[in-house]
N, C-alpha and C positions, 0 to 999 in steps of 0.2 A: 539794411545795415545802417545806413545813414540816419534813418528815422530813429533807430534805437539810440544813437548817440545824442541827438538833439533833445528829445523828449521835451517839446515845448519851444525849442529854439528854431529859428528859420535860417536857411542858408541864403547867402547873398553872393551870387557870382558876379562881382563887379569887374568891369573891364580893366580897372587899374590894378587889380590883384590877380595873382596866378593860382592861388588856392581857393578852396571853398570857405568862405567866411561864415562863422557861426555867430548868429545874431539872435538874441543877446548872447554874450559869451557864456558857455556852459560851466557852471560851478561844479567842481568835483568834490566828493566826500573823501575819496582815497582811502588810505589805511597805512599800516606799518608793515614794511617789507624788509628784507635783508639786502644790504648792498654787497658788492664783490669783496669787501673786507670783513664780512660777517657782522656788520654793525646794523642795529635796528635803525631804519631810515623811514621817516614819515614822507609819504608821497601824496600829493605833489610836493616837490622839494621846496624848502624854504631857502631864502638867500637872495631874493630879488633879481634873479636872472630869468630870461625867457627859456623855456624848455622845449626841446624837439624830442617828442616821445614816440617810440615805436615798439611793437611787440614782436617777439620772435623766440628763437631758441638756439643753443650753441651747436646743435647737430644739424642745423638747417644747411642744406647743400648749396643754396644759391641766393635767395632773397635777402636773408639776414646779413651775410657777408657783403653783398652788394650795397645794402642800405648803410652799413657802417662805413664802407669805403666812401660812399657819396656824402655822408655826414662829415667825414674828415675833409673832403673837397670843399664843402660848404663853409666850414670854419676857415679854411685857407682863403677862400674867395672873400670872406668878410674881413680878413686881415685883423687889425688890432680890435675891431669891433666884435670879432668872434668870441671874445671873453664874455660878451653879454648873453651868450647862448650856452645852455648846458644840454648836451645830448643825453637822453635817458633810454636805455635798452631794458625793457621789462620782459623777463622770460615767461613763457607760457608752459614751460616744462619743469615743473617742480620735482619730478622724479629723478631727473639727471642734472639739472642746473643748480648745483649748490654754489656757494660763494667762490670756491676755488675754481670750478669749471667756468664761471662767469669771468673771473679775473684772467684766467689763461686765454679765454676766447677773445676778450677785449684787447689783450696785449698784442694780438696779431695785426691790429689795425692802427694806423696813424691818426687816432682820434682820442681825445680825452672824453670819455663817456662814463656815466654812472650806470652800472649794471644792477638790476634789482630782481630778486626772486623771493620765494617764501613758500609757506604751506599752500596746498591746493585751494583752500577756501579763501584765503587772503588774495591770492592771484586772481581767482575767479571773480571776486567782488570788484577788483580794480578793472579787469578786462570787461566786465559787464557794463561798467560806467561808460566805456568807450564804444560799446557795441562790437567788440572784437569777436569774430567767429573762429572757432578752432575745431578741426576734425582730426581724429587720431586714426592712423592706418597701422595695424599691428603687423609686425614682421614675424620671423620664425622663432625668436626668443622674447622673453619678457621685456628686455631693454632694447630690442631691435624694432623700433617703431619710428614712423615719421609723423609729422604734424603739418597739416595744411592750415594756414592761418591768413587772416586779413593782413594786408601790407600797407596800410595807411600810415602816414606820418602826421602827428598831431602837434600843432604849435600852441603852447600854453604861455600865457602872459606871466609877468612876475607875481601876480596874485594867484597863480595856479589854475586859471580858467582856460578852457579850450577856446581858442580864437579862430584857428584855421585847420583845415584838413587838406592833406596832399596825397594823391595816389603815389604808390611806390615808384612810378615812372616819372614823377615830377622832375623838372629841370632844376638843377642847383641854382642857376642864375635867376630863375623865377622866385624861388624861396628867398634868396638873398635880397632881391628887389623888394619883395613884400616886407621883409624885416626892416630894411632901411626906411621904407615908407612909414611903417608903424612907428619906428623910432623918431622920425621927423615929426609925425603927428603927436607923439607923446611929448616931445620937447616943446612943441608949439603950445600945447595945453598947459604946460607947467611954467610958462613965462609969466 
């Protein structure tokens, strides 16, 4: 899975960082998806913020709600610097996760996040760039299914390049420490 993401990039597990660093940063081609307000949205997002991206779906019983909760905790830990990070929740369930479903799902959490969905082909293209694995388990009816999916968090820099990967179990304090270090390095190079 990690090999699929990097495609020519190498990971550097440096002692100073808590995540897996992607070197060189992976450039994404992305695409146009729909946000939770039914607006066409180019991903990776424009706007100059760091993006914390994760894939999931609104009917997810555990991992996705936990990740959104943790993301809210991360923004609180960052304090005023939290505005430098945009959480992005990309649905892997185009059959059920329309903009309204995404909006209702995101409202349940104390986190300002951008929810993205779209047609199956557009979602698959974006998921493939990240090496996201998805398996569908069919239930008793057409809409009664569950999806097993990768649970990595992907940190994108303001240019929309993948810089770090974090497992779903990553500590909030470690991600916050990595961001602060990256911001210090960024500030030092722009002096």
